[in-house]
Every structure is written in structure tokens, then in C-alpha cells.
C-alpha positions, 0 to 999 in steps of 0.5 A: 250658780249664777252671780245673782238670785233668779226671779222669785215668785213669793216671799219664802222663795225670795228669802231662800234664794238670797240666803243661798246666794250669800252662802255661795259667795264664800265658795267663790271667795275661797276658790283656788286657795291653798290651806296656808292662804285660807288661814292667812290674815294678810290685811290689817284685820286679824281675819282670814278666809277660813276664819270667816267661813268658820264664823258664818257657819257658827253664826248661822247655827246660833240663829237657826237654833233660835228659829227652830226653838221659836216661840221659845228660847233655845236651851241654854248652853250649860258649859262654863263661860270660859269654855264658851268664850274659847269656842267663840274665839276659835270661830275666827281662826282656821287652825293648823289642824284644819283644812279649807276643805273641812271648813267648807264641808262644815259650812255646807252642812250648816247651809243645808240646815239653814235652807231647810228651815227657810223652807219649813219654819213659820215666818211669823213665829216669834223669836224671843230676844234675850235681854242679857245681850247689850246690843239687842233691843230692850224695848222689843220682846221678840223678832219674827222668824222672817226678821231672822232670815233677813238678818241672816242675809245681812250677816252673810253679806257683811262677812262676804264683803270682808272676805272680798277684801281679804281675798283681794289682798291675798292674790288680787282676785276679785269676786266676778273673776272668781265666780267665772273660774268657779262656774266655768264662764267663758272669757270675755274682753273684760272678764277673765276667769280666775285660774288657781295657780295649783292647777 
């Protein structure tokens, strides 16, 4: 996959290609990492690459449930709040019983569901705004599905940026050399593809 989205012909194609590009960034950020490196938190943040990937998987799932339910709210989670809170906290940690391959596989399954909705959802449908979330606006009753996909691009890009910093802290690797290694780009005078130490 190229480092940038291809030329686009219409709004829906643009949304899809930009969502897909931001999803793919996480594969580059994770390229060549061991499970131990993926669960490490080497910066002042408590976040790890594996934890970030788990979080963006859940983040996409939550927003896509809203898109799929539009113009209604998705079904409320019937579990006790303690169970919901525990699941939320687990989103940010790659546990010892999880592998990077498994975390990426779950991410890719969600990516496919997200892209399917970009292809099929009514972009103008109303997505009701829950009024019990403190950071959601109180003077707007709904977003559009279109807005949600733009927000998804923002969320993925923001967390990919966090991942760039964490990855560089682990082993000094930066995005373009990671993409070059992942994609098999030719070496140039100014860009050397990243080669995992375990190959």
C-alpha cells in the first residue's frame, strides 16, 4: 500500500481511502515488533503499541455500532458498570496472554467492518448524540454518519501519531522506514527500509 491515499473520485471513496490509510498505519507502527516490545510502555505514557491497537479496534467498534443503528441509538450495554469499566481499561493494555498477531487480527476484522459501512451506510443519516457523555455537545441532537467517518479518521490519525512516538522510543524506527520495510520499497540514498532484528 502506498504511503498516501490514491486520487479519489467522490466523497465516499475519499472517506474510505483515508480511513483505510489511517488503519494501515498501525500495521507499519507494529512492523517487526516482538510481543514483548508490543506490550512495552517505553515512554512517559503508560500506552503500548499493542494497547493502542486494541483501543482503536474498540473505538471503531463503538462508533460503527452507532452508524449501524442510525437513526436510532445502539442497544444499551446491559452489563454492570464495573464490568464495562474493566473492559474499557483492558482496551489500553496488551496482556501477557495476548500476542501482537492476535491483536492485529482482531483489528483487521474490525477494519473490514468499518470499511463495509463506509461503502454502504447512508452518509446523511442522523446519529443521535448521547446526552450523558460530558464531552459530547448538549446543544446538538445528532451528528451525521458522514461526521462519524470524518471523526474516525481523526481518531485513528491521533492514535497513530501516539504510536509513532512510542515506536521510535522502542527502537528508533520511524514511519517511512517502517512502511518501506513492510512494503518492500527499494533503498535510496535517504531512505533505508527497516529490517526487523528477528529476521
